[in-house]
N, C-alpha and C positions, 0 to 999 in steps of 0.2 A: 284110072290113075289120077286124073285131074281132080276128081272129087276127094280122093285120099289126100292129095297135096293141099287142097282147100281146107280140109279138116285139121291137118297138122298146123298149117299157117294160122288158122283161126285160134287154135290153142296157144300158139306162140304169141300172137298179138293180144289175145285175151289176157295173157299173163301180165303184161305191163299196163293194160287198162285196169286190171284188178288192183294193181299197186296204187294207181291214181285214185281209184274209187275207195280204197281202204282209208285213205286220209279223209275223204269226204264223209264217209259213214261213221268214222270214229268221232269226228267233230260233232256230228249230229247226235250221236249216242250220248256224249258227255254234256254238250252245251244246249242240245235241243234246238239247234238252228241249222238251216241249210246254208253252207258256205258258198254263196253265189259268186264269190270272187275266185273260186278254185280254177276256173278256166283261164282267167287272166293271169293268175299266179303261175300256172303251168307254162303259159306262153312267156311270162317273165323269166322263168327258169330256162326255157329254151333259148331266149335271147342272151341271157347271161353266159350260158355254155357256148353259144355261137360267138360271142365277143371274145371270150377267153381262147377258144380254139383258133379263131381267125387272127387275133393280134399277137398271141403268145405261142401259137403252134403247139398247143397242148392237146393230148388225146381227149376226146369228149368224155370218156369215163373218168379220166383223171381230173377233169374240170369239176367233177362233183365234190372233190375235196374242198373246193372253195365255195361253190354255190349252195351246197346243202346246209352247212352251218349258217351261212348268211341269211338264207330264207327261213331257216328255223328261228333265228333271232328276229326276223321280220314278223313271223307269226306270233311270237311272244309279245313283241312290241304292239302289234295290232290289238291283242287281247288286253294288255295292261292299259293302253291309252285310249282305245276306242270302244272296246266291248265291256270291260269291267265297270267303267264309270256309269253305264246305263243302269238306272235304278227302277224306272217304271216301264211297263209294257215291253219287257226285255226281249222277248222273242221277235216281235215285229220290228222293234228299233234295231236289233242286231242284224236282221235280214236287210233292212235299208242301209245300215252301215256297211255291210259287206258288198252290197250292190254299188254303193258309192266308191268303195275301195277298188272294185273291178273297173268302174268307169274311169277313175283317176289313173290306174295303172295302164289301161288301154290308151288313154290320151297321151301319157308320157312316152309310152313305147312308140306310138305313131309319130310323135314329134322327133324322137331320137333316131328312129330307124326308117322313117317314111312308111309308105303303104306297100312297097314292093315285097315280093315273096323272097325269102332266103331259106337256106337249109344248112345244117351242120354237116361238115364233110370230114372224112378221115380216109386213110389209104385203103381200109378194108370195107368201107360202106357198101361198095358195089360187088363185093365178093359173095360167093354162094357156097353153101355146104351141100355136097352131093351124097345122097343116101340111096343107093340103087339107081333107079330111074328118076328119083325125085330131087329137085333142087330147092334149097331154102336160103333166103338171104341171110348171110352170117350175122348181120346186125340184129335180125329178129331172134336168132338163137342166143346171142350174147345178152340181149335185153331180157329175154325170158329167164335165163339163168340168174341174172342180177335180181329180177323181180321175185323169183322163187326164193332166193336167199333172203331178201329183205322182208318178204312176207313171213318167212319162217322166224326171222328175228323178232318181227312184230308179234307173232304168236307167243314166243317165249317171254317177251317183255310183259305181254298181257296176262299170261296164265302162270308164270313162274317167278314173278318178282313182287316185292311189296308195293311198288308203284302200280303194277298191273292189278293188284287186288283193290287198291284205292280207285283206280280207273273204272273197274267193273262195278264197284259199289256205287260210284257216282252215276254210272249209266243206268243202274237198276232203280236207285232211289236216292236222289241227292239229299233229301231231308234227313233220312236215316244215316247217310254217310257223314253229314255234318254233325249229327248227334253223337256219333262214336268217335269224333275227333279228326275226321279227315278234312284236310284243307281243300275244299272243292274248287276254290279259285286257283290254287296252285295246280291242281290236276287239269283244270280247263286251260290254263296258260300253256302247260307242257303239251297237252293234247293238240292244241291249235298249232303249236310250234312243230310237233311231229307231222301233223297233216300238211302243213305248208312246206316242211322239209321234204316230204315225199313228193310234193308238187314240183320241187326243183329236179328231182330224179326223173319223174315222169316227163318233165319238160325237155330234159336232155334226150330221152328216148324218143319222144315225139318229134323233136327237131332233127334227129338223124334219120327218121323213117318218113318224114313228110316235109314238104315245103310249107312255110308258115309266114304269117304276118300278124300284126296286132289284133286283127279281127278274127283270127282262127279260134279264139277263145269260145265263140258261140257254138261252134260245132263240138268242141271238147265238152263243154258243160252240159249240152243236151244229151250226149252219149253217156256221160258219167251219171247224170240223173236217172236215165233209163236203167242203167246197170244197178244203181243203188236202190231204186224203187222196186225193181224186179227182185233183187236179192233180199230186200227187207232193210229199212233204215236201221242203222245201229249194228248190223251183222256183217263182220269182216268176212266170215266164211261165205255168207250169202253173196257178197260182192264178188268174191273169187269165182264161185260157181256161175253166177249170172254173167260175168264178163266173158268167161270162156264159152258158155252156152250161146250167148248172143253173137259173139264174133264168129264162132263156128257156123252158126245158122246163116249169118250174113255172107260169109265166104262161099258156102256151099250153094246158096241160092244164086249168088252172083255168077258162079261157074255153070250151074245147071240151067239157069233161066236167063237172068240179065243183071248186070251191075246196078242198074236203077232199082230193080226189085230187091236186090240184096240190102240196100239201105232202107227201103220201105219195110222189109220183113223185120228189121231191127225194132221198129216201133209197133208194128202190128202184133207181134208176139207179146209185147208188154201189155197191150190192151186186152188181149185174150186171157193172159194169166191173171190180170187184176180183176177181171169179171168173175173169176172163180175164187181167187184168193187176194182180196184187196190189200192185205198187209204185206204182200210179197211172199216169195218162196220160204224165207226163213225169218220173216218178221213176226212179231207177237202183237196180239190185240191188246187194246187198252192204252191208257195214257199214264205216263209216269207221275209219281207224286212230285210236286214242286215245293 
């Protein structure tokens, strides 16, 4: 029974990790850079929701009405003023820029909120949903449903809209996309905005399920990188599968063996998979045309 509960909880938690990883893998697919600031941005989203819920007594999910547009705009601002002006050695310089952004955000959060741990609270945070003999935290279920809805919306945008066609063309071959008239700069700006907007949502979920401080970004980015690398850089579907797979394995190992080994298994599986398939489960070999 404990193993079954661990499996279901792994799926629920994996759902919102997949949401956070989707933004990271989309940005890589379009811009060909790893957004090293994603962990700090998720923590920023958590702190914004924490401040809104604490000072204005607004439900954490309602706080997303304010935080998501704000951080989407922040993502577009970062692209226009920090990423787009880079003209030479763009991949490396963009990586360094995002690392600098992460360091700046962490420093500001540490000054504003100190180093103590906080957590987003609501009346239902400690409630559980009972199914037979199994109990599941209600916040996990609500977060999974929100993540599933948003990932479905992201799929529809990517595969059923004109912007989605431009996005996929930019991911596959930026040079060809520009030749047929696609404004790849605009696509990149919107994609980074979407990725950081998803970080706001992921931050709220993370903040309701975990105590956090400014330094929590390191654990988040390490887990997301494992998920994205395992699923295959640029593959949103791969991120979903990898997130659920990894979190289920971690929870099952923690129950059957030890919580310490649960976290270790997270990274051991990555090494084993990459020995067999270096590009990840759903990644493709080769380098894009630039």
